[in-house]
Phi, psi and omega in degrees: 000148181225138177242146178289132180301143182251356178056032177077003182279145176291151180238159179268354181170174184227136177240122176261116184257124177242146175261140182267006179079177186269357185218224183280185182302335181292344180259005175279133184284158176299323180298321179293317179297321178297317180294322179297316180294331186276349186232107186286336180269108192234144177227146175242134174299319178204146174276355179279060177214138186294346179252013182299336183294343181280359179243074184293147177072014183277147173268129182260163179255021181300325180295331179295322178300326182281334188261341182262146187284334183225161177295323177300320178293322177300308185297320179297317181291319178301314180297321180294318180291325176293320178298318178295320179294322179294323177294322181287317188258350182092301178223135176228156176255139181231116182256130182236155175297150175064229181255146178296343185248010179243113177055042179240088182295325180298323179292322176301317180294321178297317182291337179276353182273110183293348180281345190248150164260127184242123178247130182252130175257114184301154179204165172292147173246170178298336179296322180300318178288324183298315181297322180294312183293324180279341181068040182235153172260107186296331180288313181297324182273347183067043183292139174252128177263125182232158180270123179301331180291337182233036189301314184300331180273310188286335181266004183301129178082357184274149175246357181098172358286153181235136166251116186257114183263168175058046174269073195270353174205172185291334177297321177296316179299319179295319179297321178297315179297315181298320180297315184279339180269351183290152176095172183291334180237102178304141182286338179232128179292151184297334181265005178290143175251141176237166183253129175261124178257120189228124175058049179300136178082002180251163180302330180262024179308140181215132167247122189224132175265135180226153174290143183306316182297336184265359191308307185271010178251325187252350182262132175253089186279162169213194186291355178245035181243135176225165179238143173247114179247104189291329181200157177236141177293325180215150184289155172296146185060035188292333181294319177293319179296318178297322179295315179299320178295322179298314180298318178297321179294316177300320180297325181280322196246345180263125181303319181295313182296325180296331184278347188286149175231173176303318182293317183293336181275352186303312183294328178293322178297316179295315181299315181295325178297316180291329178290328173296316179299320178296320178295324178292319178300325183274358184287132175247094185296319182298318181269352180072024183257147176098354183291326178299317179294317179297319178301315181297314183292323175297324176297318178297321178292320177298325177301320178296318178299313180297322181297313179297321178295323179294317177299318180294322178296321177298327179276359180074025184262306178200168180238175176300323177299322178295321178299312180296318181295318182297313182290326176300310183293324179295313180295323177298315182291330184270005176238059180297341177284345177258314187254000179229210186247010179286138178252140179231154180264346181174190185296327181297320177296322179299315181297317181296316177298317180304312182295320180294316180295317181298318180297318179292319180299314186277349183066033184274149177280336185220150177291345181275349186296334184270005180278117180298129183291340185264013175297153170306145191303318181297316180292321177301312180298318181298317180294319178300314183292323178296317181290323177296321178296321178296322176296318179298320178296333180273003176099005179273133178278116181234149178293146179247153175298154178293156175305150185301319182295325177293318180295321178296316182297318182292317181293331179290326182279313183224083185282059176276179185300319182292318181293318179293319177299319178296321178297314179298321179296320179295322178293318178298321179294321175300315179299317180299315182294332181266001180073026180256135175279110185295326179298311181293319181297314180295322180297317181296312183291322177295324177295321177295321178296319177301314181296321179294318179293323178296319178297320179294325180298322184268335182211077185304330184292338182276353184273000000 
């Protein structure tokens, strides 16, 4: 048995987690049975397990699965209720299918809770039976175990072999097929056969090979169903991987690409960004026109991101995977109303929370510290005014731009740089209050002025 170290800190309770193994009661370990007998306050993650009977008098969390909208919400609530029970009773027992450390998100949440002492009782997992039934050495083959519920994310970049767990319904099987069949080159050939592992360790245990095309038509999966995919023709998320490989090849073999640095690429990054904005301006959502152009320009912008990541990888600083991981974790942390327990009333609350979290993350003294000084002036002004407004909403007294009519009057009398700048700031503030992007608005109207002037240039009589 193993308990998470507490570093001498007091705890609010103790949870003893036992695994029920991958099959019937005969695969439950003596250590697990001893722990069950020693702890009268018992909980089961689910009674839908063939060895659930060895935990008499246990309260199950099956009702939570029915009442919560997502699995993440289920796991969070189960961990919270276990923590409350441990605080009330001192020590509680929690029995989970298989092993406590294999595909057990609730156990991860419990171990991350500093209020609890968590003790794990080792057990067999479905993986132990899977390797035996398949006759494979997972270490020698480099097998990757992925969650069927998150297949598109966890299998990204993999070529196999894959053992896909938690394939509990046909929708999961369909999602797996769609993920691997997407793109110009399907990752699995239509005549490929894969192995379905069903009810391992039970009297109705079945290992069955099926054609890939038939997977979501002939298989009746449940919570004890897994897939064995021995190899893939191309990795999942292969288009991004192929693109990354292309950039690395250009860097090695193209004279121009070899000469580039982060600094030399700066103007290209700016140019590509503006070309994306131009493609967005030309987009006609109602008619569905302009998407091909936007796709192309986004690709050019992505090339710049990949190029900078490749340069950083050459310097041993970070990789494209690090970039993706960093922004993923940042967005996760800055959306506590989505991934945590924070409640918001609307978009304004989201923005205020975002700014507060960002300020704490960066260790900044002011919310204004993160505004890039080299932004275009209209965008710079808009960001300053938005952050000032957020401070005002929080009760901080901040100076406001002068009323627009006052700014117009002053600029009309003495149109020096300060007066004109003040007028522009007042106009940006008006746009902010009306929910108008001043950069985009000015760009549209300036474009119309350009077109009118161009028409006059070619045919003055029509003006």
